[in-house]
C-alpha positions in Angstrom: 86.5 68.5 101.7 89.1 70.5 103.9 86.7 70.7 107.0 86.0 66.8 106.7 90.1 65.9 106.4 90.2 67.9 109.7 87.4 66.2 111.8 88.9 62.9 110.0 92.5 64.0 111.2 91.0 64.7 114.7 89.5 61.0 115.3 92.8 59.7 113.5 91.4 58.8 110.8 92.6 58.8 106.8 88.9 58.8 105.0 89.4 57.2 101.3 87.7 59.0 98.2 84.7 57.2 99.0 84.4 57.5 102.4 85.0 61.4 101.8 82.3 61.7 98.9 79.3 59.9 101.0 79.9 62.6 103.6 79.7 65.9 101.4 77.4 66.9 98.8 79.1 66.0 95.9 79.4 63.2 93.8 82.5 60.8 93.5 83.7 62.8 90.3 83.4 65.9 91.7 85.3 64.9 95.0 87.9 63.5 93.2 88.6 66.8 91.2 88.7 68.7 94.7 91.0 66.2 96.2 93.2 66.3 93.0 93.1 70.4 92.7 93.8 70.3 97.2 96.5 68.0 96.4 98.2 69.7 93.9 98.0 73.1 95.8 99.8 71.2 98.5 97.1 71.2 101.3 96.1 67.6 101.3 98.0 64.6 100.6 97.1 60.6 99.9 98.7 58.3 101.7 100.2 54.9 100.3 97.2 53.0 101.5 95.4 55.3 99.4 93.7 57.4 102.1 93.4 61.2 102.6 94.9 63.7 105.1 95.7 67.3 105.0 99.5 68.2 104.4 99.5 70.6 107.4 97.7 71.5 110.9 94.4 72.7 110.4 95.8 76.0 112.1 98.2 76.3 109.5 95.8 76.6 106.3 94.0 79.9 105.8 91.0 80.4 103.2 92.7 82.8 101.9 94.4 79.7 99.7 90.9 78.2 99.3 89.7 81.2 97.8 92.5 81.6 95.4 92.4 77.9 94.4 88.4 78.4 93.5 87.3 82.0 93.2 90.1 84.2 92.3 92.7 83.3 89.3 95.6 85.4 89.2 95.9 84.6 85.5 92.4 85.3 84.3 92.0 88.6 86.2 95.2 89.5 84.4 93.6 88.7 81.0 90.4 90.7 82.0 89.4 94.6 81.5 91.9 96.2 83.9 89.0 97.9 85.6 87.4 94.4 86.4 90.8 93.1 87.8 91.1 96.2 90.2 87.4 95.5 91.1 88.2 91.9 91.8 91.5 92.7 93.7 89.8 95.6 96.0 86.9 92.8 96.7 89.6 90.4 98.0 90.8 92.8 99.7 87.7 93.7 101.3 87.5 90.8 102.5 90.8 90.7 104.2 90.0 89.1 108.1 87.5 86.6 106.8 90.5 85.5 104.0 92.7 85.4 106.9 90.8 82.5 109.2 92.3 79.4 109.2 90.7 76.1 108.8 90.5 75.4 112.5 88.8 78.7 113.3 86.5 77.7 111.0 86.2 74.0 112.2 85.4 75.0 115.7 83.3 78.2 115.0 85.3 81.0 115.8 85.8 82.5 112.2 86.0 86.2 111.4 
């Protein structure tokens, strides 16, 4: 979704949910759920006309933010066995360079 929005933004477009969904391997419900999560995190925003756009420049969105939203759940990790929480944190830190890749770098193929 973020890469699709970055590409649309480069073209000066603010795609609707339907337009976005057509270019993604998800159905409309999944796409809408992703938009809600990304919007609540402040990564994307909906225009008054119903289109979607990145809330920040792609060079200011790092994969760490997406990782925290969809992979690493701080609350769930805290409720797990302490050894599992330490393992997951070490795993996240081992991918430090990748997690610091920006959306712009990912879109251009220059990611870590």
